[in-house]
N, C-alpha and C positions, 0 to 999 in steps of 0.2 A: 486538470484534464478538461475542464470546461472549455478552455480555449481550443482544444482539439475536437470539440463536439461530443464528448462523452461525459454524461452527467450522473448516470445511475451506477456509481461505483462504491458507495459506502454501505457496508454490510450492517444490517440492523439486528439487534439482540445477539451479537457475537462479542464475547468477552475473552480476555486472556485467561489462561489457566492459573497463573500466579500474578500477584500484584507486581507491577514494575516490568513485566515481561514485554519484550519487543521481538518482532520477527519480520523477516522478509525473505522471499524465495519464490521459485516457480511453483505453480499449483500442480499437485498430483491429484486429479479428480477421481472420485469414486461415486457413482450414482447407482442407487439400488432402491428397491421397494422392500420395506420391512416384511419379514416372513409372516405369513398367515397360514395356519395349519390346513385350512380347507383348500388353499390354493397351491401350497408347496408341501408336497409329501415326501420330497427327497431327503435323504440322510446327508448331513453336513459332511463334506469331503474337503479336507484341507488342501488337496491338490487341485480341486476344481472350483471351490467357493471363491467368487470374485473378490469379496472383502478380504479374505485371508491371503489370497494371492497378492492383492494390492499392498497389504502391510509388508509382505516380503519383498516387493519390487520397489517400494519407495526408497529414494537415496538421500544421503545426508544433504541438507540444505533445501530439500523440497518441503512444501507445506501441504499436508494432507487435507483435502476438502471433501467432506462426505455430505451427500445430499440424500436424505431419506424421502424427500417428496418428489424427486425427479424433475424439479423445476429450477430451483436456484438455491444459493446459500446466502442466508441473511437478506434475501430479496434481490440478490444480484446474480446474474448469470456468470458462471466461472467455467472456463474451458481449460484443458491441459496446457500447461506452460504459461498461463497468465501469471503475472507477478502479484503475490499477496503481500501486503505491507500492513503491519499492525502494531499497536501499542495500547496503553491504557485508555487512550482517547477513542480508539476505534480501529476498524480494519477496512482497507480499501483494496479494490481489485484493479490492477493496471493491465489492460490488454497487452499481450506479448508483443504485438506489432507496434505498440506505442511506447514500450518500456524505455528505450534509449532516449527518446525525445522527452518523456515525462521526467526521467532522471536528470537531464540537462536543465529542464525548467525548475525542478525541485532544488537543484544546487543554486541556481540563480536566485530563486525566491528566498532560500535560506540566507544567502549572502546579503540580499537586500534587507531582510528582517534583522540580521545582525547589525547592519548600519543604523536602521531605525531605532533599535533597542539601545544602541550606543548613544544616540541623540537624546532619547528619553532619560536614560540614566545620567546623562550630563546635565539634566535639569530642564530640557525643553518641554514645552507643553505638547500634549498628544495632538492638539488641534494643528492641522497642517502637516504633522509628521506621520500620523496614521489615520486614514490613508494619506500617503505623501502628496503634497501639492507640487506645483511646477518648480518652486524654489528648492524644495527638499530633493526632488528628482534630479535637479541640476547638481546639487551638492553630492548626491549619491554617485552620479557619473564621475565627478571629480575624485571622489573617494576611491572608486574602483580603479581609476588610472593610477592614483598615488599608490594604492595597494599592489597593483600589478608591477609597478616600477620597483617597489621595495622587494618583491619576490625575485625580480631579475637580478638585483644586487646580491642576493644571498648566494 
């Protein structure tokens, strides 16, 4: 997303609930200030309490993002429908308006990394392969064409 001008997307001190867990989905955001008895003397009402209503309204596939500080989650601003993607390495926020472009870029990056990993597993030195130099980029472009042609034959 750096290429799109967005750099503050990695959530800090946010971890998966279970080892190996991965998730991706639109954000369902809930911002609140924790209760303090001297400020909030109302009785909790399941029909009016925003937290409880939020739990009832979230749909399958959405990622619940709760912010108790009223500023951000993991140091990143999250707004409704941003796409939250996370695994054991971390969680990132993809602005909803950029989601399609970021997905296209991620697919292209994954494909390129598959090619580079293939080269390294075949015994090539990491030098020049990662990051790829002009020769490797040329080989990658040829590899993509060959792969696309193979897909057409199927």
